[in-house]
C-alpha distance (Angstrom), angle and dihedral (degrees) to the residues before:
residue distance angle dihedral
M1 . . .
S2 3.79 . .
Y3 3.79 138.8 .
D4 3.81 105.6 -113.2
L5 3.77 132.9 -161.4
M6 3.79 131.5 172.6
A7 3.83 125.4 -153.0
F8 3.78 113.2 -159.1
E9 3.79 145.3 177.1
S10 3.77 101.3 -97.7
D11 3.83 94.9 -152.8
K12 3.84 89.2 59.9
A13 3.81 95.1 49.4
P14 3.82 126.6 87.1
K15 3.77 115.3 -113.3
K16 3.81 97.3 -140.8
Y17 3.80 115.4 81.7
K18 3.80 98.0 -131.6
D19 3.80 90.5 48.3
F20 3.79 91.1 45.1
L21 3.86 91.0 54.5
R22 3.80 90.3 51.6
W23 3.84 90.2 49.4
Y24 3.84 89.7 47.2
D25 3.81 89.4 54.7
E26 3.80 90.3 50.7
Q27 3.84 92.5 48.5
T28 3.76 93.2 50.0
E29 3.84 99.0 49.8
W30 3.86 88.2 101.9
N31 3.79 94.0 -154.6
G32 3.81 93.5 179.6
E33 3.83 97.0 -112.3
H34 3.81 91.7 138.1
D35 3.81 144.6 2.6
Y36 3.80 105.9 -71.4
N37 3.81 91.4 -156.6
N38 3.84 94.6 63.0
P39 3.82 110.9 100.6
S40 3.81 91.7 -172.4
L41 3.80 88.1 75.7
A42 3.79 90.5 67.1
S43 3.80 128.3 76.9
D44 3.79 120.8 -87.3
S45 3.82 90.6 -102.8
L46 3.81 92.8 52.1
Q47 3.79 90.2 45.1
G48 3.81 89.5 54.9
W49 3.80 91.2 48.3
Y50 3.78 91.4 49.0
G51 3.79 94.1 45.4
E52 3.79 91.0 58.9
M53 3.82 96.3 38.2
V54 3.83 92.2 57.7
Q55 3.81 89.7 55.8
T56 3.81 88.6 68.2
F57 3.84 100.0 21.7
P58 3.81 107.9 33.3
N59 3.81 118.7 -151.0
M60 3.78 107.7 -103.9
N61 3.82 90.8 -158.9
L62 3.79 94.4 66.0
P63 3.82 129.9 65.8
L64 3.76 106.8 -78.5
L65 3.77 123.6 -123.3
P66 3.84 111.7 -108.5
D67 3.80 92.7 -109.6
I68 3.83 94.8 56.5
D69 3.79 117.8 93.4
P70 3.83 111.3 -134.7
G71 3.81 86.9 -136.5
D72 3.82 93.7 54.2
K73 3.82 109.5 136.7
H74 3.83 88.8 -141.0
L75 3.77 94.1 67.4
A76 3.78 110.2 117.4
D77 3.81 136.0 -165.6
Y78 3.82 110.7 -127.5
A79 3.77 128.0 -168.1
I80 3.82 112.3 -170.9
G81 3.76 122.8 -157.7
H82 3.80 132.8 171.0
H83 3.82 94.4 -93.3
V84 3.81 102.9 15.1
I85 3.76 143.9 45.3
Y86 3.78 114.7 -156.5
V87 3.79 118.2 -162.2
A88 3.78 131.8 -171.2
F89 3.81 117.3 -160.2
G90 3.78 133.5 -178.3
W91 3.80 112.4 -96.2
S92 3.80 90.5 -121.4
V93 3.82 89.0 70.8
A94 3.85 98.2 36.3
G95 3.80 96.5 116.8
E96 3.76 93.6 43.7
A97 3.81 91.2 47.1
F98 3.78 93.6 50.3
E99 3.82 93.5 48.3
C100 3.82 92.1 48.1
A101 3.81 94.1 44.3
K102 3.84 92.7 46.8
A103 3.81 93.6 48.4
L104 3.80 91.3 50.0
A105 3.81 92.3 44.4
D106 3.81 87.7 56.3
K107 3.79 91.1 45.9
Y108 3.82 94.4 50.4
G109 3.82 98.2 36.2
V110 3.79 96.0 -118.0
G111 3.76 129.6 132.1
L112 3.79 126.5 -111.4
F113 3.82 129.6 -150.0
D114 3.80 117.1 -159.6
V115 3.80 93.2 -145.8
S116 3.78 98.3 173.7
G117 3.77 97.6 31.0
D118 3.78 124.3 60.7
G119 3.79 94.2 -43.2
E120 3.81 95.9 -107.6
V121 3.79 117.4 162.0
F122 3.83 114.6 -149.7
F123 3.79 119.6 -159.1
P124 3.76 126.2 -168.8
G125 3.78 112.3 -85.1
G126 3.77 94.4 39.1
K127 3.78 101.7 -75.0
I128 3.81 110.4 149.0
M129 3.77 123.4 -165.5
K130 3.82 128.4 -170.6
């Protein structure tokens, strides 16, 4: 089991919770249309969010830098789509991962879905949906 979060382009996401969950299911079908480790597929805002996230939570699907221990609890599993970036973390870093992801979502103006938490959806500007 993992602790999962999803950053997303808020202008692409529905604003009603039931519709949002349906959209989330569509976004996470992972049909193999592209390389899900390629951040250049995402928007500039999501690329910025990702670029800072991997400084604290390196992408385990890419070659690791020499100074990163393959057993590091901060390694995370990223799946990058056009409008979303889904991330799976170890539960031991769940709180730290949420705080970092939320701060960067605010910084880059993207939304954040607390998939494994209480299901809250955070939109830029402080709007919370659940």
